[in-house]
C-alpha positions in Angstrom: 124.9 19.9 300.8 124.5 22.9 302.9 122.1 24.9 304.9 122.5 28.3 305.9 120.5 29.8 308.5 121.0 34.2 309.2 120.4 36.0 311.7 116.8 38.1 310.9 117.6 41.6 310.7 114.0 43.1 309.8 112.2 45.2 312.4 110.4 43.7 315.0 111.6 40.2 313.9 112.5 38.0 316.9 112.1 34.6 315.2 114.7 32.1 313.5 114.3 29.8 311.0 116.1 26.9 313.0 115.4 25.0 316.2 118.1 22.9 317.8 115.8 20.2 317.3 115.4 20.7 313.3 119.1 21.1 313.0 119.9 17.6 314.5 117.4 16.1 312.5 119.0 17.9 309.1 122.7 16.8 310.2 121.2 13.0 310.9 120.4 13.1 307.3 123.8 14.0 306.1 123.0 17.7 305.5 125.7 20.4 306.8 124.2 23.3 308.8 125.7 26.8 309.0 124.0 29.2 311.5 125.3 33.0 311.9 126.4 33.7 315.4 123.4 35.1 317.5 120.9 33.8 315.1 119.1 32.5 318.0 119.2 35.1 320.4 115.7 36.4 320.0 114.2 33.0 320.2 116.1 32.0 323.3 118.4 29.5 321.1 122.1 29.6 322.1 124.7 29.3 319.9 126.2 26.5 322.1 122.8 24.9 321.7 123.2 25.1 318.0 126.7 23.8 318.0 125.6 20.9 320.3 123.1 19.8 317.7 125.5 19.7 315.4 125.6 23.4 313.6 128.8 25.1 312.4 128.7 28.8 313.7 129.8 31.2 311.0 130.7 34.9 312.1 128.7 37.0 309.7 125.7 36.6 307.6 128.2 36.7 304.4 130.1 33.7 305.7 127.1 31.9 306.3 125.4 32.5 303.1 128.4 32.4 300.8 128.3 28.6 299.8 124.6 27.5 301.0 122.7 25.3 298.9 119.6 25.5 300.8 119.1 29.3 302.7 116.0 29.1 305.4 114.8 32.5 306.8 111.8 33.7 308.8 111.5 36.8 306.8 112.2 37.8 303.0 115.9 38.5 302.3 117.5 42.4 302.2 117.6 43.2 298.8 119.2 45.6 296.4 118.8 49.2 297.8 118.3 47.9 301.4 117.2 50.4 304.1 117.2 48.2 306.9 120.1 49.7 309.1 123.4 47.5 310.2 122.7 45.0 307.1 123.7 44.5 303.5 122.3 43.1 300.4 121.2 39.6 301.4 120.4 38.5 298.1 124.0 39.4 296.7 125.6 37.3 299.4 123.6 34.2 298.3 125.6 32.0 295.8 123.9 31.7 292.4 121.8 28.6 292.0 120.8 28.5 295.7 117.5 27.7 296.9 115.4 30.1 299.5 112.8 29.1 301.4 110.9 31.8 303.5 108.4 33.9 304.3 108.2 36.3 301.2 105.2 38.6 301.3 104.7 37.2 297.6 101.8 39.8 296.8 104.2 42.8 296.8 108.0 43.4 296.5 108.5 42.8 292.9 111.8 44.1 292.8 113.0 41.7 295.4 111.6 38.7 293.1 113.5 40.1 290.2 116.6 40.4 292.1 116.5 36.7 293.0 115.5 35.7 289.5 118.6 37.5 288.4 120.9 35.7 291.0 119.3 32.2 289.8 117.8 31.5 293.1 115.0 29.2 293.3 112.6 30.7 295.6 109.7 29.0 297.9 107.3 31.2 299.5 106.0 29.7 302.4 102.8 31.6 302.5 101.9 29.9 299.1 101.9 26.3 300.7 98.6 25.1 299.2 95.9 24.2 301.7 95.9 20.4 301.3 96.1 17.5 303.8 99.6 16.5 302.8 100.9 20.1 303.3 99.3 20.5 306.8 102.6 19.9 308.4 104.0 22.9 306.4 101.3 25.4 307.0 103.0 28.5 308.4 100.0 30.7 308.5 98.2 28.3 310.6 101.2 27.9 313.2 102.0 31.6 313.2 98.3 32.7 313.2 97.6 30.5 316.1 100.0 32.0 318.3 99.1 35.5 316.9 95.4 34.8 318.1 96.6 33.9 321.3 98.8 36.8 321.6 96.3 39.5 320.8 94.0 38.3 323.4 96.8 38.7 326.0 98.1 42.2 324.8 94.3 43.2 325.2 94.4 42.0 328.7 97.4 44.1 329.7 95.9 47.4 328.4 92.4 46.4 330.0 91.5 48.2 332.9 89.3 45.2 334.3 89.5 41.8 334.5 88.3 39.2 332.4 86.2 36.8 334.5 83.4 37.4 336.7 84.3 37.8 340.2 81.8 37.5 343.2 83.4 39.5 346.7 82.1 40.9 349.5 82.3 44.1 348.2 80.2 43.3 345.2 80.6 41.5 341.9 82.6 42.3 339.1 80.9 41.5 335.3 82.7 39.5 333.1 84.3 41.2 330.2 82.7 41.2 326.7 85.2 40.3 324.0 84.0 40.5 320.1 86.4 38.5 317.5 86.2 39.6 314.2 87.4 37.0 311.8 87.0 33.2 312.7 90.1 32.1 311.2 92.9 30.4 312.5 93.8 33.7 314.6 90.2 34.1 315.5 89.5 30.7 316.7 92.5 30.9 318.8 91.5 34.4 319.9 88.2 33.3 321.1 89.7 30.0 323.0 91.9 31.8 324.7 89.3 34.9 325.8 87.1 32.4 326.7 89.6 30.4 328.6 90.4 33.8 330.5 86.7 34.3 331.5 85.2 36.4 329.1 81.7 36.6 327.3 82.9 36.0 323.8 80.9 36.4 320.3 82.5 36.2 316.8 81.9 37.2 313.6 82.5 36.1 309.8 81.2 36.0 306.6 81.6 32.2 305.9 79.0 30.2 306.9 81.4 27.3 307.9 82.7 29.6 310.5 79.3 29.2 312.5 79.9 25.9 313.3 83.4 26.7 314.6 82.5 29.5 316.8 79.9 27.9 318.5 81.9 24.8 319.3 84.0 27.1 321.3 81.2 28.5 323.4 81.0 31.6 321.7 77.9 33.5 320.3 78.0 34.0 316.4 77.2 37.4 315.0 76.1 37.6 311.3 73.5 38.3 309.1 72.5 35.0 307.8 70.7 35.4 304.8 70.9 33.7 301.3 74.1 35.4 299.9 75.7 34.6 303.2 75.3 31.3 302.4 77.4 31.6 299.3 80.2 33.4 300.8 83.1 31.3 300.8 85.3 30.2 298.1 86.4 26.8 297.5 89.8 27.1 299.1 88.1 28.5 302.2 88.7 32.0 301.8 85.5 34.6 302.3 84.3 36.1 299.2 83.8 39.9 298.7 80.5 40.8 299.6 77.6 43.1 297.8 76.8 46.4 299.2 73.6 45.4 300.2 75.0 42.8 302.6 77.8 44.9 303.9 75.1 47.7 304.8 72.9 44.9 306.8 76.0 43.4 308.4 77.5 47.0 309.2 74.4 47.8 311.1 74.5 44.8 313.3 78.1 45.4 313.8 77.4 49.1 315.1 74.7 47.3 317.6 77.1 44.5 318.7 80.5 46.6 319.1 78.7 49.4 321.3 78.1 46.7 323.6 81.8 45.2 323.8 84.8 45.9 325.9 87.5 44.2 323.6 87.4 43.8 320.1 90.0 41.7 318.4 90.5 42.2 314.6 91.7 39.1 312.3 90.3 39.8 309.2 92.5 39.5 305.9 92.1 39.1 302.3 95.4 37.5 300.9 97.0 40.1 298.4 94.5 43.1 299.0 94.4 45.9 301.9 92.8 44.6 304.8 88.9 45.3 305.0 87.6 48.0 307.2 85.2 46.3 309.8 85.4 48.8 312.9 85.1 52.8 311.7 85.9 55.5 313.7 82.1 55.8 314.5 82.1 52.3 316.0 85.1 53.1 318.2 83.5 56.4 319.5 80.3 54.0 320.5 82.8 52.0 322.4 82.8 52.7 326.6 85.9 54.7 327.6 88.8 51.9 328.7 87.7 49.8 325.9 90.3 48.0 323.9 90.8 46.9 320.3 93.6 45.0 318.9 94.3 45.2 315.3 96.3 42.0 313.9 95.3 43.3 310.5 97.2 46.5 311.1 100.2 45.2 308.7 98.0 45.0 305.5 96.2 48.7 306.3 93.9 47.7 309.4 90.7 46.4 310.2 90.4 49.9 311.8 91.1 52.9 309.9 92.7 54.5 313.3 95.1 51.7 314.0 98.8 52.6 313.3 101.5 50.3 312.8 103.9 49.3 315.6 101.9 51.7 318.1 99.2 51.7 320.5 97.0 54.8 320.5 94.1 56.2 322.5 91.3 57.5 320.5 87.7 58.2 322.0 89.0 56.9 325.1 89.4 53.3 323.4 93.0 51.9 323.4 93.6 50.5 319.7 97.0 48.4 319.9 98.7 48.1 316.5 101.6 45.8 317.0 103.6 44.7 314.5 104.6 41.0 313.4 102.6 39.5 316.9 103.8 35.9 316.2 107.5 37.3 317.0 106.0 38.6 320.6 105.9 34.8 321.1 109.1 34.3 319.3 110.5 30.8 321.2 107.6 29.1 320.3 107.1 30.6 316.9 110.6 29.9 316.3 110.0 26.2 317.3 106.7 25.5 315.0 108.2 27.6 312.3 111.4 25.4 312.2 109.6 22.5 312.3 107.1 23.6 309.4 110.7 24.4 307.0 112.0 20.9 308.0 108.6 19.3 306.8 108.8 21.5 303.5 112.6 20.4 302.6 112.2 16.8 303.4 110.2 15.5 300.6 112.6 17.7 298.2 115.7 16.0 299.5 117.5 13.4 297.3 119.9 12.0 300.0 121.6 9.6 297.4 122.4 12.4 295.3 122.8 15.0 297.9 120.7 17.5 296.1 117.3 19.1 295.9 115.0 17.2 293.5 112.0 19.3 292.7 109.1 17.6 291.2 107.7 20.4 289.0 104.2 18.5 288.8 104.0 18.3 292.7 101.0 20.6 293.8 103.1 22.0 296.5 106.1 22.5 294.6 104.0 24.5 291.6 101.9 26.5 294.1 104.7 27.8 296.3 107.6 28.2 294.0 108.0 31.9 292.9 111.6 32.2 291.1 113.4 29.3 289.2 115.9 29.3 286.3 116.5 33.1 286.3 112.7 33.9 286.0 109.7 34.6 288.2 107.5 31.7 287.7 104.3 32.4 289.9 101.6 34.5 288.4 100.9 35.9 291.8 104.1 38.1 291.3 103.3 39.1 287.8 102.0 42.9 287.7 102.4 43.7 291.2 103.7 47.3 291.9 105.8 47.7 294.8 104.1 50.2 297.6 105.0 51.2 300.9 103.4 49.3 304.0 100.3 51.3 305.2 100.3 52.5 309.0 96.1 52.0 309.0 95.3 54.4 306.4 94.1 52.1 303.5 90.5 51.8 302.7 88.4 49.2 301.3 84.8 48.6 301.2 85.2 45.0 301.3 84.0 42.9 304.6 85.5 39.8 304.3 87.0 37.8 306.9 90.3 35.5 306.9 93.2 35.3 309.0 96.8 36.0 308.6 96.2 35.2 306.9 94.4 32.0 306.2 91.3 30.2 307.5 91.2 26.6 308.1 
């Protein structure tokens, strides 16, 4: 049984789907691992390190995928009609009947899933792994969101023209920076912890009641309108519900007052399968002090701030608004190590080492909820009825005001 891992070719992607450590573990189990030359360069993993771990190096992506039984990727494969410069149709490179395990953006790109089904590729989307105890070690959303929350604060610190901690000098006292984190999911909680470690005075907001205790446990102040609706604002799966217009108006009034006092705002709020909710409107940006910074981690789904631009940092009304694309990839070494381990933990239960094949238990909750294509068909309901649409550069709107993070809240 052969595992194939190619170089990631999508823009803003430096991660790789295997580390030297996971390669060693796969090889120790009797699997052949083939890696495209240069696949680990963006994550500081050399071809020599892969070779030493037991992998075979292939010259091209086509050579890597030609007879791979299992394909591990960081980003969804490039499909028919690809517009990514310097690459071909990666779906066409896979052999019929292969198994693909990757981040897939399952709420969009129906045409890609149709192409995978037509090739008889069994596809698992790592974003859809259920939030159950048994699957925690496979949870890529948590591992990558942790890094995104950390890096968001580091990028904010770099753009901020002042220090984070209070400093007392003979020339006077420098006050601490004030930081508001919007969305207290995985990314948000890590952003809170990082900003606190750097010495900022931190507050955070989220519409989920469970978030209050988590925020306060990190030493931050919780900001929310805590009425009866707030107490019912969380689904059984731990995601935020869309709130009523009345609640949104009250919450917005509170945020207007709060944001005007902040030096830094870290936005992390996402709703799976929907455009990101607008939480920081232009009037709020205008109210902030010149030199303030907003980091919008939701920019790839339209942004929590309508002024955000994907892949760009802009200055508007004296405020720097950072819309970095694929924030986890900005810490690609650690992101790759964690992601590769998530993939290893996902693959292990599927392996039948005696028969040298994957054995899929269709009654297993993890399999049922993460499998998107199988036996020539799209089998996951989330894909049915979706319409392909271009990714927004921060111009989409929604009246919803809820907070989960990249995309998940633990």
